[in-house]
C-alpha atoms as a printed R data frame, in Angstrom:
   type eleno elety resid chain resno      x       y       z
1  ATOM     1    CA   UNK     A     1 38.285 125.754 135.322
2  ATOM     2    CA   UNK     A     2 40.147 123.017 133.459
3  ATOM     3    CA   UNK     A     3 43.627 123.620 132.202
4  ATOM     4    CA   UNK     A     4 44.686 123.267 128.582
5  ATOM     5    CA   UNK     A     5 46.621 120.087 129.453
6  ATOM     6    CA   UNK     A     6 43.485 118.528 130.963
7  ATOM     7    CA   UNK     A     7 41.476 119.321 127.853
8  ATOM     8    CA   UNK     A     8 44.151 117.865 125.612
9  ATOM     9    CA   UNK     A     9 44.437 114.739 127.731
10 ATOM    10    CA   UNK     A    10 40.675 114.202 127.672
11 ATOM    11    CA   UNK     A    11 40.510 114.533 123.847
12 ATOM    12    CA   UNK     A    12 43.718 112.683 123.048
13 ATOM    13    CA   UNK     A    13 42.246 109.151 122.831
14 ATOM    14    CA   UNK     A    14 39.538 110.351 120.451
15 ATOM    15    CA   UNK     A    15 42.035 112.168 118.230
16 ATOM    16    CA   UNK     A    16 44.387 109.157 118.166
17 ATOM    17    CA   UNK     A    17 41.534 106.826 117.280
18 ATOM    18    CA   UNK     A    18 40.497 109.158 114.461
19 ATOM    19    CA   UNK     A    19 44.037 109.269 113.114
20 ATOM    20    CA   UNK     A    20 44.241 105.469 113.304
21 ATOM    21    CA   UNK     A    21 40.935 105.050 111.430
22 ATOM    22    CA   UNK     A    22 41.896 107.520 108.746
23 ATOM    23    CA   UNK     A    23 45.276 105.829 108.302
24 ATOM    24    CA   UNK     A    24 43.658 102.439 107.848
25 ATOM    25    CA   UNK     A    25 41.234 103.872 105.294
26 ATOM    26    CA   UNK     A    26 44.135 105.455 103.337
27 ATOM    27    CA   UNK     A    27 46.046 102.160 103.410
28 ATOM    28    CA   UNK     A    28 42.980 100.288 102.146
29 ATOM    29    CA   UNK     A    29 42.390 102.775  99.290
30 ATOM    30    CA   UNK     A    30 46.076 102.636  98.356
31 ATOM    31    CA   UNK     A    31 45.973  98.823  98.227
32 ATOM    32    CA   UNK     A    32 42.825  98.924  96.104
33 ATOM    33    CA   UNK     A    33 44.271 101.413  93.617
34 ATOM    34    CA   UNK     A    34 47.576  99.564  93.554
35 ATOM    35    CA   UNK     A    35 45.909  96.228  92.814
36 ATOM    36    CA   UNK     A    36 43.881  97.795  89.968
37 ATOM    37    CA   UNK     A    37 47.050  99.281  88.512
38 ATOM    38    CA   UNK     A    38 48.874  95.963  88.714
39 ATOM    39    CA   UNK     A    39 45.922  94.248  87.055
40 ATOM    40    CA   UNK     A    40 46.013  96.715  84.169
41 ATOM    41    CA   UNK     A    41 49.744  96.311  83.866
42 ATOM    42    CA   UNK     A    42 49.456  92.507  83.835
43 ATOM    43    CA   UNK     A    43 46.659  92.679  81.272
44 ATOM    44    CA   UNK     A    44 48.672  94.956  78.978
45 ATOM    45    CA   UNK     A    45 51.713  92.676  79.328
46 ATOM    46    CA   UNK     A    46 49.593  89.636  78.467
47 ATOM    47    CA   UNK     A    47 48.235  91.315  75.377
48 ATOM    48    CA   UNK     A    48 51.658  92.411  74.151
49 ATOM    49    CA   UNK     A    49 53.112  88.953  74.881
50 ATOM    50    CA   UNK     A    50 50.279  87.236  73.027
51 ATOM    51    CA   UNK     A    51 50.892  89.519  70.045
52 ATOM    52    CA   UNK     A    52 54.611  88.664  70.045
53 ATOM    53    CA   UNK     A    53 53.848  84.950  70.335
54 ATOM    54    CA   UNK     A    54 51.482  85.026  67.378
55 ATOM    55    CA   UNK     A    55 54.125  86.878  65.318
56 ATOM    56    CA   UNK     A    56 56.730  84.307  66.258
57 ATOM    57    CA   UNK     A    57 54.419  81.395  65.346
58 ATOM    58    CA   UNK     A    58 53.493  83.021  62.024
59 ATOM    59    CA   UNK     A    59 57.203  83.443  61.143
60 ATOM    60    CA   UNK     A    60 57.879  79.764  61.875
61 ATOM    61    CA   UNK     A    61 54.976  78.559  59.727
62 ATOM    62    CA   UNK     A    62 56.371  80.186  56.559
């Protein structure tokens, strides 16, 4: 009969590898979502900046 400690020790590498894999997947998904959010933020900033620039140029023309 194997002891509880032996069973834990035999499954420990598998559990640690699973935790490592899940952690990497979470990091990858976080990076992907973060990059999409930054892209949206940059696009909205570009649009608002372009709108301000066109307003400034139209004021100088008159």
